[in-house]
N, C-alpha and C positions, 0 to 999 in steps of 0.2 A: 350427789346429784350429777347428772350429765351436764356438760356445758358445750356450747358451740363457739368456735373461734369466729371473731368478727372479721369480715373481709372488707377492706376499706379502699376507697379511691384516694389517690394522692391529690392534694389540692393546695392552691395558694391560700394565704391566710386571710385575705379580705374577700375578694370576689373570684369565683373559680371558673375557669374556662371549661367548656364542655369536654368530656373525656369518657372513656369506657373502662369499666371495671372488669376484672376477671369474673368468669361465670360463677354464680353462687347457687347453693341448693335452693330448690323451689320453696318460696315462702320465707326465705331468710331475710328478705327486706333489704338486700344490698343494692344500692343504686347502680344502674348501668351507665348513667351519665349525671353530671351535676351542673346545674346552671345557676348563675347568680340571680336571686329573686329581686323583684322591684323593691325600691325603697318604700318605707311605711309612711303613709300620709296621716299625720297625727292631727286630731281635732280636740278642742277643749271639751271636757265632759266632767268638770269639777263639781263638787258638792260643797255644802257649807263646811263640812269637816275636812274635806280634801279638795281645796279650791284650785290647786295646780294640776290636778289629775287630767291626763289626756288619754284618748282612746284611739285605737287604730285596728287594722286588720292586715292579714298576710295570706295570700294564696300559696298553698304547698301541694305537692303531688299526693294523691291518695296512695299511690304505690310508688315508693321511692326508687324502685327498679325501672320505672317508666316515667321519668320526669316530664316528658312531653304529653303525658296522658291526662286523665281526669284530675281536676283540682278540687281541693276542699279549702275552707277558709278558717283561719285561726283568729280568735278575738284577742286583742292585746290591750294593755294599759301601760301608762308611763307617768312617773313623776320625774320631770327632767332636772338635771343638775343645775345648780345656780352658782357654784364656786368657780373661781378661775382654775383651780386644780381639778382636772377631770380624770377619774380613774376608770371610766368606761361603763358599760351596762352591767347591772346587777340583776340577773334573772332570779325570780323567787317562785317557789312552788309549795302549796300547802299539803300535798300528799293525796291520799285516796287509795288507789287510783280513782279518779272521778272528781277530785276536788277542783273547784274553780279558783283560779289564781288572780283574776283581774282585780279583785278587791284587796288582795294581800299586798299589792304594790304600795297602795296608799298607807296601809297600816305600817309596813316596814319603814317607809320613808318618814313617818311621823314618830315612830317608836325609837328609832336610832337617834343618837345625838345630832343636832342640826348640822354641826360642822362636818360630820361624817356623811350624813345622807346627802348633803349639798354637793358632794364630790362624785356622786353616781347618778346615772339614769336608772332608776329602779323600775324594772320591767316585770309586769305580771302578764300571764297568758292563760287562757283556757285551752288545755290540751285537746287534741283531736277528739271529737265526739262530745266534748264537755260544754255545758253552759251556753254561751253566746257564739261559740264556734259552730260552724255548719258543715255537714249535717250533724245535728245533735242526737245522740241515741236516747230512745225512750222505748225500751223493749215491751214492757207490760205495765202500763200505769195502774196504780192502786194495788200493786203486788203485795204491799204490806198493810193493806186495809184491815182494820180490826173487825172481828176478832179472829185471829188465825188459830190453827190447831195448836195444841200444847207442843212445845218444842221437844220435850222428852218423850220418845216413842215407846211408851210403856205398854202399848198394845200394837198388834199388827195393823189395825185400822188407823191409828194415829200415824204410824210410820208410813203407811200407804198414802195417807192424805198429804203428808209433807213431801213425799217423793213425787207425787203428782204435781204439786205446786212447783217444785224445782224443775221437773221435766217440762212442764208447760211454759215456764219462763224461758228456758233454753230454746224451745221450739218457736216461741213467739219472737225471740230475738233473731233467730235464723230466718224467719219469714219476713220480718219488717226490715232487717238490715243486712241481708245476705251479701250485698255488694261491698259493704264497708267493713264487716266484721273481721275478715282476714288481715286487715291493716290497722286494727286497734290493738296496739301492743307497745311495750316499753321502748323497743328499739326504733319503731317508727316515730314515736314521740321525741326521742332523742335526736333523730335526724331533722325533725321539725325545729327543734331548738337550735340546731346548727344553721338552719336556713334563717331563723330569726336573727342569729348573730350576724350572718352575712348581710341581711337586709338592713341591719343597724350600722353596717360599715365598720364593724369591730373585728380586729384580728383575733381577739380572745374575749372570753366572757368571764365575769365573776358570777358565782351561783350560790344560792342560799335555799336549801330545801329542808322541809320537815317530813318526818314519817316516810311514807312511800316516796316522797320527794328526795329522800336520801339515796334510795336505789336508783332513781332517775338520774340524779347527779353523778353517782358512781359509774353508771353505765355510760353516760356522756363522757366522763373522764377516761373510760376504757376505750371508747371508739375514737375520741378526739383529744388525746392527752396534750397535744401541742397547742390546743385552743383553750386551755384552762389557765386562767390567771389566778383566781382565788376560789376556794371551794369550802363552803360551810355546810355541814350535815348535822342536823339536830334530831334526836330520837330516832335511832338508826336501825333500819331493817337488816336482819341477818340474811345476807345474799346466798348463803349456802343452804337455806331452807325454803327457798322460793318454790311454791307458796303453800303447799299442803302441810309440810312439817312446821312451817312458821305458825300456821293457824292452830295446830295442836299445842305448840309451845305457848302461844298466847293464852290458851284456856287455863293453863296452870297459873300463869301470872295474873290473869284477871280474877281468878278465885282468891289469890292472896290479897289483891287490892280490895275486893269486896269484903273480905274479912277485916281489912284495915278500917273500912267504913263502919262495920259492925262494932269494932273496938272503940272507934271514935264516938259512936252513939252511946255506948256503955259508959265511956268516960264522962259524957255530958248527960248523965241520967237525970239530973235536976231539970234539964230542959225538955227531955223526951219521955222519961218515965217508963222506959222499956226494959230496965234492969241494968245492973252494974257488971254483970258477967257477960263478956262478949259472946260466949257460946250460947247463952240463953237468948241474947238479942238475935243471933243468927237463926236459932231455932224458931223464933217468932216470925222472922222474915220468911222462912220456908213454910211456916204455917199459913202466912198470908198468901204465899204463892199457891198453895194447895186449895185455899178457899176461892181464890180468883179463877183457878182452873175450872171450878164448878159453877161459879157465878161471877162473871166479869163485872168489875166496878163500872157503874154507869153504862153498862152494855158495851164498853169500849176497851177496858183493860183486863185482859185475861192473863194467863201465866206467861205467854210469850211476850205480850206487851209490857208486862211488869219487868221482864228481863231487859227489854229495849229501853225502858225508862231508867233503870239503874245502871246500865252499861256506861253511860257518860261519866258516872262517878268514878269509874276506873281510869278514865282519861284525865280527869281534872277534879281536884278536891274542893274547888270553889263551888261545885254543885252539891256537895254533901249536906249543907244546912237545909236546902230545899227538899232534897230526897228524904232526909230524916224527918222533916215536918210532915210530909205526905205519909210516910210509913207509920209514924206515931198516931196520926189522925185516924188511919184505918185500923190499926192494931188495937187501939184503946177505945175508940168510939164507933167503929164501923162507918166513919165518915169518908165517903168515896170522893168527895169534891176535890180535895187537895191532890189525891192520887191521879184523878183524871186530868187535872191541870198540869201536874208534873209530866204525865205522859204526853200531853199535847205540846209541852214546852221542850222536853228532852228526847222523847222517844218516837213521836209520830213522824212519818215520812211524807213530805209534800212533793209537789211536782219537781222541784229541784233535786230532791232526794231520789225520785224515780230515775232521773237522768244520771245522777251520780252513781247509783247502784248498777245501772245498765253498763256504764263505762267500767266500773269496778269489776264486774263479772267478765266483760269482754277482754279486758287487759289481763286479769289474773288467769282466766281460763286459757287464753292464747299464749301467755308467757311461759307456762311451765307444764310439767307432766303431772296430771291428776289421775288417780285410779279410776278406771272405767268400771271395775267390779264393785258394786255396792256393798258386797260382803266385807271388803277391806275397810270401807268407810265405817260400817257398822261395828266391826271388831275394834278398830282404833278409837272410835269415839265413845263406845261403852267403856273401854279400858280407861280412857282419860276422864270420863264422867265420874267414875268411882272415886277419883282423887280431886276432881274439880267440877262439882255439879252446877256451879253458878251459871256458866254460859256455854259449856261445851257443846251441847246439842243445838242451842240457838246459833252458835257460830258455824256448826256443821251445816245446818240448813241454809244459812246465808251464802255459803260457798258451794252448796250441793249442785247448782246448775252446771258446774264444771265437770261433773260426772257424765253429763249428756251434751256437752258443748259441741257445736257443729264444725268448728274450725280445727285445723291441725295444730298440735302444740309445737312451739318453737324451742323450748328449753331455756333455762335461765342463763345469764351471762356471768362468766367468771370475771369478777371485777379486780382481781389482783393487778397491782399497778406500781411500778417503780419509776415512772416517768413524769411525776407531777411535782409542781412546786409545793411548798408546805400547805397541808390541808388541816382544817380545824374541825374537830368532832365534839359533839356535846351529847351526854347520856346521863339519865337519872338511874340510880341503882334499882329503884322499885318500879320503873316504867312497865306497865302491863301490855300496852299495845305493841311496843317494840322492846322486848326484854333486854336487860343489860348485856347479855351475851352477844347480841348483835353489834353493839358498839365496840366491844372488845375484839370481835372478829374482824370488823372493818378496819380497826386500828392496826391489826396485824397484816391485813391484806394491802392496805395503802401505805407503802413504805415511806417513812418520814412524816407521817401524819401525827398530829398531837391530839390527845384525848383529854377533855375536861369533864369531870364527873361531878354530878350533884349528889353528894353522899346523903342517903336517907330520903331522897326525893322520890315521889311516886307519880308525878305528873308527866304527861306526854306533850312534848313541845315546851321547852324550858327556857329558851332565850327570848328576850323581849316580852317577858311575862312577869316582870317584877323582881327578879333575882339580880341584884346589882353586881354581885361577884361574877356571875356568868356573863352578864352584859359587858363587864369591863374587859374580859378576854375577847369577846366578839368585837367590841369597839377598837381595841388595839390591832386586831387582825385586819379589819376593814380600813383602818387608818394607814397602816404602813406594812402590813404583812407579818407583824410580830405574832409568834405563837409561843406558848409556854413549853418548856422542855424539862421533863422529869427524868429520874434515873430508873424508875420502875415501869410497870405496865400502864400507869396513869401519869399524865403530865401535870395535871393540876386538879385540885378538889375545891368544891364550894359547898357550903352548908345548905341544906334544904330550907325553904321558906317555912315559917311557922304554919301550923295547921289552921284552918278557918275556925271561926267561932260560930255558935248557933245564931240563928236570926234573932234580932233583938239585942245582941251584943254588938260591940264595935267591930265589924268585919274588917274594915280597913281597905285601902285602895288596891291592895294586891289582888283581891278577888275580882273587883270590878275591871281592873286592867287585864287580868288574865282571861276573864270571860270573853272579852272582845276577840282576843287571839284564838281562843279555843272554839269560839263560834265559827271562825273561818276555817280552822283545821278540820272540823267535823269529826266523825267517828268511823271506826272500822278500818282505818288505814293510816 
């Protein structure tokens, strides 16, 4: 992939005097001047479960090349430190793009050991365009309203219907948000993060990101290496495939993860009665899909909605018992109730999801080079579909607005970096959303980083989710910067957590604990 070199202003470490950068290519987002932002006015906004949570906001330039021009507002949250030892702000991000980070701060502060969390101001933020930040993007409400066309374009009419949906979404976004779309991208968000740092009065930040948040953190480290104190990346995006190639790679990994679910159902045949042979169980799943394509369950769950419902199982195996129950009820009794409920719980997109998807497309389509020729998409996705039928075309249509996107592409960032303090990376070997190769790649590109692998794990977002071995490494790093050092390509390994049990069995705290985190991380990014 082509990359662009970042052109940066020299700056002091706390508050920066106004200055002028060298000229940058149009749209590169390089600031022409940098001004110290106002301090953040924090107000109590605690809840019963997060009593010390505070909320605030920060105005930042819409266009960082014009710091005196139009401003937008970022929504922030904070759990303040309470210990005498203060290690600075810990910015957290749940991924996406499009994920709201304001609730993640409270979760991270409560999930870390108290003695460690007490040493940080844990800072959450809604990136530009997201959630409570303003303006918030909402390109086409109800874009995912049921029942959509079948995702697999087996006829010209189905393909045309899906293409019309993708084109309409891009046109709607261009019409509603023409002024801001050119500035919704990773590098603009990274510069927002640096203004958050300055507003906090911190010479450096600590950063903890999941999923897409790992790319956000790596790009921040590339543009501002001298301002990174500690950097934790969990479930790591492959920066060399941003974003078209990464999505095709995802399709193969999600197919493997879906088959792992089918094998788990076969293993628990006493509970589900769908057969002891994983291949037979998988065949029954596709038979269910074919039936729903003809007659959607409850008038709401067609073939595409079924894929939406089961996709979260590729992110987190704690959902497997619920998905298996719904599958069995339909396959054995034609009972649509559990399937509709599962769709409403795991697959349906609400108003928050409309916003998240709008930002997802805005960032991904702006960030990277996407094919404009639909023939290329068609060829690549049919080729991948023959090997990975579970979600290839569903994923293709999710990203298809990028074929018609109105803004110019910036190109991905080369995150190669040898200027950082020790960086800690976490990756599961069976992660579907960010396959293992991404973690290995970033480990190679960030010189001196340490990679901790969850061997045999398939979940996405693996720290603070119940694995004590992983959390031990995270705790040590946030306590005093300690990282494991191995002699090979991996610095430390942890065993995967046990698989869940069917409902009615003793599921254990891992599922409940992990569900809280994975509800915040969301899906698709």
